[in-house]
C-alpha positions as CSV (number, residue, x, y, z in Angstrom):
1,X,151.9,-53.3,106.0
2,X,152.0,-51.6,109.4
3,X,152.8,-47.8,109.7
4,X,154.6,-45.8,112.3
5,X,156.0,-42.4,112.6
6,X,159.0,-41.3,114.6
7,X,159.9,-38.0,116.0
8,X,163.2,-36.6,117.1
9,X,163.1,-34.9,120.5
10,X,165.7,-32.6,122.1
11,X,168.1,-34.2,124.6
12,X,167.5,-33.6,128.3
13,X,169.9,-31.1,129.8
14,X,173.2,-32.7,130.6
15,X,172.7,-35.5,128.1
16,X,174.3,-35.9,124.6
17,X,172.9,-37.6,121.6
18,X,169.5,-37.6,120.0
19,X,166.3,-39.0,121.5
20,X,163.4,-40.4,119.6
21,X,159.7,-41.3,120.1
22,X,157.8,-43.9,118.0
23,X,154.1,-43.5,117.5
24,X,151.5,-45.8,115.9
25,X,148.0,-44.4,115.3
26,X,148.0,-42.4,118.5
27,X,149.3,-39.3,120.1
28,X,151.0,-41.3,122.9
29,X,154.4,-42.6,122.2
30,X,154.7,-46.4,121.8
31,X,158.4,-46.5,122.4
32,X,161.2,-44.1,123.3
33,X,164.9,-44.4,122.3
34,X,167.9,-42.5,123.8
35,X,171.6,-42.9,123.8
36,X,173.1,-43.9,127.1
37,X,176.9,-43.4,127.5
38,X,178.7,-46.2,129.3
39,X,180.0,-45.5,132.8
40,X,183.4,-46.9,131.9
41,X,185.6,-47.0,128.8
42,X,185.5,-50.8,128.7
43,X,181.7,-50.8,128.1
44,X,180.1,-49.7,124.8
45,X,177.5,-46.8,124.7
46,X,174.0,-48.0,124.0
47,X,170.7,-46.9,122.6
48,X,168.1,-47.8,125.2
49,X,164.5,-48.5,124.1
50,X,161.8,-48.1,126.7
51,X,158.1,-47.7,127.1
52,X,156.5,-44.3,127.9
53,X,156.6,-45.4,131.6
54,X,160.4,-45.8,131.3
55,X,160.3,-49.6,131.5
56,X,163.3,-50.8,129.5
57,X,162.4,-53.0,126.5
58,X,165.7,-53.5,124.7
59,X,169.1,-52.0,124.0
60,X,171.3,-51.6,121.0
61,X,175.1,-51.6,121.5
62,X,176.9,-48.8,119.7
63,X,180.6,-48.9,118.8
64,X,183.1,-46.9,120.9
65,X,184.9,-44.3,118.8
66,X,188.1,-46.3,119.2
67,X,186.3,-49.6,118.2
68,X,185.0,-48.6,114.8
69,X,186.0,-51.2,112.3
70,X,188.6,-50.1,109.7
71,X,186.5,-51.6,106.9
72,X,183.2,-50.6,105.5
73,X,181.0,-52.7,107.8
74,X,179.7,-52.0,111.3
75,X,177.5,-54.4,113.3
76,X,174.8,-53.3,115.8
77,X,173.3,-55.9,118.1
78,X,169.8,-55.3,119.4
79,X,169.4,-57.0,122.8
80,X,166.0,-58.1,123.9
81,X,165.5,-60.3,127.0
82,X,169.2,-60.7,127.5
83,X,169.7,-62.2,124.0
84,X,170.6,-60.9,120.5
85,X,167.2,-60.2,119.0
86,X,168.3,-58.5,115.8
87,X,171.7,-57.9,114.1
88,X,171.9,-54.9,111.9
89,X,175.0,-54.5,109.7
90,X,175.7,-51.2,108.0
91,X,177.8,-51.3,104.8
92,X,179.2,-48.6,102.6
93,X,179.6,-49.8,99.0
94,X,178.9,-46.4,97.5
95,X,182.2,-46.4,95.8
96,X,181.3,-49.6,93.9
97,X,180.7,-53.2,94.7
98,X,184.4,-54.1,94.7
99,X,186.0,-55.4,98.0
100,X,185.3,-53.4,101.1
101,X,188.2,-51.1,101.2
102,X,189.2,-49.2,104.4
103,X,187.5,-45.9,105.2
104,X,188.0,-43.3,107.9
105,X,187.2,-45.1,111.2
106,X,184.9,-42.4,112.7
107,X,182.5,-42.3,109.7
108,X,178.8,-43.3,110.2
109,X,178.3,-43.4,106.4
110,X,176.5,-46.3,104.9
111,X,174.5,-47.0,101.7
112,X,172.8,-50.2,102.8
113,X,171.8,-52.2,105.9
114,X,171.5,-56.0,106.3
115,X,168.9,-56.8,109.0
116,X,168.8,-60.2,110.5
117,X,165.8,-60.7,112.9
118,X,163.6,-63.6,113.8
119,X,164.9,-65.7,110.9
120,X,164.2,-62.9,108.4
121,X,166.9,-61.3,106.3
122,X,166.1,-57.9,104.9
123,X,168.2,-55.5,102.9
124,X,167.8,-51.8,103.4
125,X,169.0,-49.6,100.5
126,X,169.7,-45.9,100.7
127,X,169.3,-43.8,97.5
128,X,172.4,-43.4,95.4
129,X,174.2,-40.1,95.7
130,X,172.4,-37.3,94.0
131,X,169.1,-39.3,93.7
132,X,165.8,-38.7,95.3
133,X,163.9,-41.3,97.3
134,X,163.2,-42.5,100.7
135,X,166.2,-42.6,103.1
136,X,165.8,-46.4,103.4
137,X,163.9,-48.9,101.3
138,X,163.5,-52.5,102.6
139,X,163.6,-55.7,100.6
140,X,163.3,-59.3,101.5
141,X,166.7,-60.7,100.7
142,X,165.6,-64.4,100.7
143,X,162.3,-64.1,98.7
144,X,164.0,-61.8,96.1
145,X,167.3,-63.7,96.1
146,X,169.2,-60.4,96.7
147,X,172.8,-60.3,97.7
148,X,174.0,-57.7,100.2
149,X,176.3,-56.3,97.4
150,X,173.5,-55.7,94.9
151,X,174.2,-52.7,92.6
152,X,171.3,-50.3,93.3
153,X,171.7,-48.5,90.0
154,X,171.8,-51.5,87.6
155,X,169.7,-54.2,89.4
156,X,166.1,-54.9,88.6
157,X,164.9,-54.6,92.2
158,X,161.8,-56.4,93.4
159,X,158.8,-54.8,95.1
160,X,159.9,-53.3,98.5
161,X,158.5,-54.7,101.8
162,X,158.9,-51.4,103.7
163,X,160.2,-47.8,103.8
164,X,161.6,-45.1,106.0
165,X,160.5,-41.8,104.5
166,X,160.8,-38.2,105.5
167,X,157.8,-37.4,107.7
168,X,154.8,-35.6,106.1
169,X,152.9,-35.0,109.4
170,X,154.1,-34.4,112.9
171,X,157.0,-36.9,112.8
172,X,160.4,-36.6,111.3
173,X,160.1,-40.0,109.7
174,X,157.2,-42.2,108.5
175,X,157.9,-45.9,108.6
176,X,156.2,-48.8,106.8
177,X,157.1,-52.4,107.7
178,X,155.6,-55.8,106.7
179,X,152.7,-56.6,109.1
180,X,152.7,-59.7,111.3
181,X,156.3,-60.8,110.8
182,X,158.0,-59.5,113.9
183,X,157.1,-59.7,117.6
184,X,159.1,-56.6,118.4
185,X,158.6,-54.6,115.2
186,X,158.6,-51.3,117.1
187,X,162.1,-51.9,118.4
188,X,163.4,-52.7,115.0
189,X,161.7,-49.7,113.5
190,X,163.2,-47.3,116.1
191,X,166.6,-48.9,115.7
192,X,166.5,-48.3,112.0
193,X,165.4,-44.7,112.5
194,X,168.3,-44.1,114.9
195,X,170.9,-45.5,112.5
196,X,169.5,-43.6,109.4
197,X,169.0,-40.3,111.2
198,X,172.5,-40.4,112.8
199,X,174.1,-40.5,109.3
200,X,173.1,-36.9,108.7
């Protein structure tokens, strides 16, 4: 397992949206993330991931308020080197595992994430309403034969492969991911933090 911590930082004057820094065994940030609003209504806003020297590493497209899907799924593409590096799908099945009925289009609410990256398929589960636990627990969908619609309360879940937890030290979040699986694990870690934190 590899560990990180992420810290929320205030926006720069004149900017909207949250900014984040990702750290790994150091006081110097490994990556930064911030929301960039599109210059025109035809382009989506983005989360831009960059190094401490401001060199862009990747971006994640965000839905426009008018483009939010009317069902309980929303997809986020993480773009690295001009290609889709990771696809993160948020899903809200908190009302049950029945068909994905429509919900209010402006909601960011989800109770699970499906993460497709470098041939891996991971499932991130949020705790059920009223239950304690990490904001996100990660499982290997293929190794554990887990469907995206697994019922969190009744399923016999396997050993997790990672977590996003409330920070105990200087960061707002502590992250644990499986070591050696991803070439851009910091980008994926910060994308997950952005999505989880923007639910609240």
